[in-house]
C-alpha positions in Angstrom: 83.0 76.4 93.6 81.4 76.6 89.4 77.8 76.8 90.4 78.6 79.5 93.0 80.5 81.5 89.7 76.9 80.5 87.4 75.1 82.0 90.0 77.0 84.8 90.2 76.5 85.5 86.5 73.4 84.4 86.8 72.1 86.7 89.4 73.7 89.8 87.5 71.8 88.7 84.7 68.3 89.3 86.6 67.0 92.9 86.6 65.5 92.2 89.8 68.5 92.2 91.8 70.2 95.1 90.3 66.8 97.0 91.4 67.2 95.9 94.2 70.9 96.7 94.9 70.2 100.3 93.9 67.6 100.5 96.2 69.6 99.7 98.9 72.3 102.5 97.8 69.0 105.0 98.0 68.0 103.9 101.4 72.2 104.2 102.4 72.2 107.6 100.2 69.1 108.8 102.3 70.2 107.7 105.8 74.1 109.1 105.8 72.0 112.1 104.4 70.6 112.3 107.5 73.4 111.5 109.5 75.3 114.2 108.2 78.0 111.6 106.6 77.9 114.1 102.9 80.5 112.5 100.9 79.8 109.2 101.7 76.1 110.2 101.1 77.6 111.9 97.4 79.3 108.4 96.7 75.8 106.6 97.5 74.1 108.9 95.1 76.4 107.4 92.4 76.4 103.7 93.1 72.6 104.2 93.0 72.6 105.4 89.5 75.0 103.2 88.3 73.1 100.3 89.1 69.7 101.1 88.7 71.8 101.9 84.8 72.8 98.3 85.1 69.0 97.2 86.1 67.8 99.0 82.5 70.8 97.6 80.2 69.8 94.2 81.6 66.1 94.8 81.5 67.2 95.2 77.9 69.4 92.7 77.0 69.2 90.3 78.9 72.6 89.6 79.8 75.2 90.6 82.6 76.1 94.7 82.6 79.2 95.4 81.8 81.7 96.3 85.0 81.7 100.2 84.3 81.4 103.2 86.6 81.0 106.1 84.3 77.7 106.7 84.7 77.6 109.1 81.2 78.9 105.7 79.7 76.5 103.3 81.0 73.6 105.5 79.8 75.3 105.4 76.2 74.6 101.8 76.4 70.4 102.2 76.7 69.2 102.0 73.1 65.6 102.8 72.6 64.7 105.3 74.6 65.8 109.1 74.2 67.4 109.6 77.8 66.1 113.7 78.4 68.7 116.5 78.5 68.2 117.1 82.3 68.6 113.5 82.8 71.9 113.1 81.4 73.2 116.4 82.9 72.6 114.7 86.4 74.7 111.7 85.6 77.4 113.5 84.4 77.2 115.9 88.2 77.1 112.9 90.1 79.5 110.2 87.9 82.4 111.8 89.2 81.4 111.4 93.1 82.5 107.5 92.4 85.9 108.9 92.6 85.7 113.0 94.4 84.2 111.3 97.4 86.0 107.5 97.6 89.5 109.0 97.5 92.1 111.7 98.0 93.4 113.7 95.7 90.7 113.2 93.5 88.2 115.8 95.6 88.3 118.2 98.4 85.9 116.6 101.4 84.9 120.5 102.3 82.7 120.4 99.0 80.6 118.2 100.9 78.4 120.7 102.4 74.5 119.8 103.7 73.5 122.2 101.0 75.3 121.2 97.8 74.9 117.3 98.7 71.1 117.5 99.2 71.1 119.0 95.9 73.0 116.3 94.5 71.0 113.5 96.6 67.7 115.7 95.0 68.7 114.8 91.1 69.7 111.4 91.6 66.9 110.6 93.1 65.3 112.8 90.4 67.1 110.6 88.0 66.7 107.3 89.7 63.0 107.6 89.2 63.3 108.2 85.7 65.9 105.2 85.1 63.5 102.7 87.4 60.2 104.3 85.1 62.1 103.3 81.8 62.1 99.5 83.6 58.5 99.3 84.5 
């Protein structure tokens, strides 16, 4: 069991793995939007940004990222890069969908119209691309 735990910790400190998982969430968000599953698409937008931010943190530190879901707090852990205010605004907009779209009582699913979710996905894609560029 110790070897499995060691591998898991090693994988969590691997930038390429975080990028791979972020890309998977991005594809899932796109597919969910196309199928009309808007609330789950919004949740996946949050997940893809969380994972690309964690990839950047691992890139900078070489260590496993923190167990954190708040996108702004993750962005605050990034060092040496001035994150544009537009990207910070996107993080603030997308971050709540981790709970809003996932749990009853946090949000209203009627919020997730095609137009609203398309905008959210477009913004998430913009931020995702910006963070990916910081790693490459």
